[in-house]
N, C-alpha and C positions, 0 to 999 in steps of 0.2 A: 588239784582238786579242792573246791571250796566246800566247806562244811557249814551250815547255817540252819536257823530255824525256818521252818516253812510258815508262810503268811497266807491268808486270803485264799485265792483260787488254788494255790499250790496245795492247800491242805486236802481240797476235793480232788486234786489229781492224784495225790498220794493215796486216797481211799480207793480210787479206781484201780491204781497201779497194784495194791495189795491183792484186790479181788482178782485181777487178771493173773497175776502171778500164781495165786493159789490154785485158779482153774487150769493153768498150763502146767504146772508142776505137781504140787502138792496133792490135788484131787484124784491123780492118776492111781488106780488101784483101789480108791475108796468107793464104797456103794453110792448110789444115786441119792439114797436118802441121807447119807452121811453128808454129802456135798450139799444138798439142799438144807439140810440143818445148820450147816456153816454159814451159808448164804442168807438164811433166814435172821440168824444172829447179828451177822455183820452188815448192818443196815446204815445208811448214811446218818440217821438220827442216832443211833449207837455209837457211831464212830464220833460224832459231834459231842455227845453226852461224855464219852471218854476224854475228849479234848478239854472240856470244862474242868476237870479235875488239875488243880494247880500242880500235881505230882507229875502229870503226863507231858511229855516234851516229845516233839517230831522234828527230827533234823533230817536235812537233805544233803547228799552228797553230789555236789553239781560240778 
C-alpha cells in the first residue's frame, strides 16, 4: 500500500467517494432531512474551502 498526498483530480474523486460512502453506510437510519442537511453542507465549494486551510491534509491509501 502506498500512502501519499492527493493531488488535482484525485481530490475531487475523494470528495465524491466521501459522499458515496456516507450515502451507502452512515445515512442508514437517519431521517431524510438529516441526510439532506449533511449533503447541503458537504458541497464541492465547502470541500475546496476546507482544503485551502494549510492545516488540512488529505492522504490516499492506494
